[in-house]
Legacy VTK file of the C-alpha trace (Angstrom):
# vtk DataFile Version 3.0
C-alpha trace
ASCII
DATASET POLYDATA
POINTS 113 float
-60.067 -158.247 38.055
-59.116 -158.141 41.744
-62.655 -159.096 42.746
-62.602 -162.090 40.409
-59.257 -163.236 41.815
-60.593 -162.843 45.365
-63.689 -164.919 44.511
-61.526 -167.683 43.000
-59.315 -167.587 46.082
-62.308 -167.963 48.402
-63.740 -170.797 46.273
-60.379 -172.567 46.344
-60.105 -172.237 50.124
-63.655 -173.512 50.636
-63.026 -176.459 48.285
-59.825 -177.326 50.158
-61.640 -177.183 53.514
-64.439 -179.437 52.217
-61.867 -181.930 50.909
-60.036 -181.972 54.237
-63.346 -182.283 56.126
-64.278 -185.378 54.106
-60.833 -187.022 53.750
-59.438 -186.748 57.276
-62.013 -188.964 59.082
-61.299 -192.141 57.038
-57.556 -191.734 57.592
-58.038 -191.060 61.300
-60.324 -194.105 61.648
-57.737 -196.242 59.856
-55.072 -194.974 62.252
-57.238 -195.955 65.236
-57.972 -199.358 63.681
-54.286 -199.981 62.985
-53.519 -199.167 66.614
-56.235 -201.598 67.795
-54.931 -204.362 65.513
-51.368 -203.865 66.732
-52.516 -203.996 70.364
-54.619 -207.107 69.716
-51.707 -208.938 68.073
-49.225 -207.865 70.755
-51.418 -208.627 73.766
-52.728 -211.950 72.503
-49.406 -213.432 71.514
-49.137 -214.599 75.131
-52.788 -215.516 75.820
-54.911 -218.518 74.862
-57.390 -216.301 72.961
-58.444 -218.021 69.736
-58.199 -216.574 66.248
-62.013 -216.411 66.102
-62.157 -214.410 69.355
-59.545 -211.980 68.028
-61.476 -211.666 64.744
-64.624 -210.818 66.709
-62.775 -208.146 68.736
-61.413 -206.519 65.574
-64.820 -206.721 63.874
-66.440 -204.911 66.809
-63.786 -202.191 66.579
-64.522 -201.861 62.847
-68.220 -201.438 63.580
-67.449 -198.844 66.239
-65.357 -196.876 63.737
-67.921 -197.424 60.949
-65.365 -199.180 58.762
-66.975 -201.117 55.882
-65.658 -204.621 56.477
-67.265 -207.998 56.998
-66.224 -210.518 59.611
-65.061 -212.853 56.822
-62.647 -210.254 55.414
-60.631 -210.151 58.639
-57.736 -212.602 58.489
-56.335 -213.805 61.804
-53.583 -216.394 61.835
-52.253 -217.922 65.009
-49.249 -220.250 64.737
-47.992 -221.233 68.159
-46.674 -218.010 69.687
-47.157 -215.908 66.545
-50.232 -213.793 65.764
-50.904 -212.078 62.429
-53.945 -209.938 61.616
-54.603 -208.350 58.234
-57.335 -207.311 55.804
-58.132 -204.788 53.086
-61.026 -202.392 52.831
-62.112 -199.439 50.728
-63.893 -196.257 51.795
-65.771 -194.275 49.155
-65.615 -190.500 49.645
-67.877 -188.237 47.606
-65.947 -185.052 46.989
-67.897 -182.307 45.184
-66.009 -182.624 41.892
-64.081 -185.887 42.138
-65.353 -188.935 44.081
-62.530 -191.048 45.425
-62.074 -194.598 46.748
-59.515 -194.785 49.552
-57.900 -198.217 49.917
-56.554 -199.265 53.308
-54.589 -202.358 54.338
-54.251 -202.468 58.125
-52.116 -205.322 59.433
-49.967 -206.446 62.318
-47.777 -209.403 63.138
-46.310 -210.199 66.510
-44.256 -213.169 67.623
-42.302 -214.201 70.635
-38.578 -214.675 70.455
LINES 1 114
113 0 1 2 3 4 5 6 7 8 9 10 11 12 13 14 15 16 17 18 19 20 21 22 23 24 25 26 27 28 29 30 31 32 33 34 35 36 37 38 39 40 41 42 43 44 45 46 47 48 49 50 51 52 53 54 55 56 57 58 59 60 61 62 63 64 65 66 67 68 69 70 71 72 73 74 75 76 77 78 79 80 81 82 83 84 85 86 87 88 89 90 91 92 93 94 95 96 97 98 99 100 101 102 103 104 105 106 107 108 109 110 111 112
């Protein structure tokens, strides 16, 4: 009985480690992307950079982080001294027992006062 409980305990720990190993990278990449979007919106509120140039910068960051998004999905709106960037994307994670789709919605809005 103790051996069976020990085996189940080890299996549970291994399953938890596998889940963490597969789930942490998408969340970490989203955190880095959110930081890049916030910086892009903040820095370019005061520059003449166009919405298309900002979209291209964010798209390159997405490619670098291997985030599944197309250039057309990235919304960049520039109204005078206000910059807003937003989009949605989904990352599929194959866990051993339960595959999961993680939905992310990074966004940022910055405006001058």
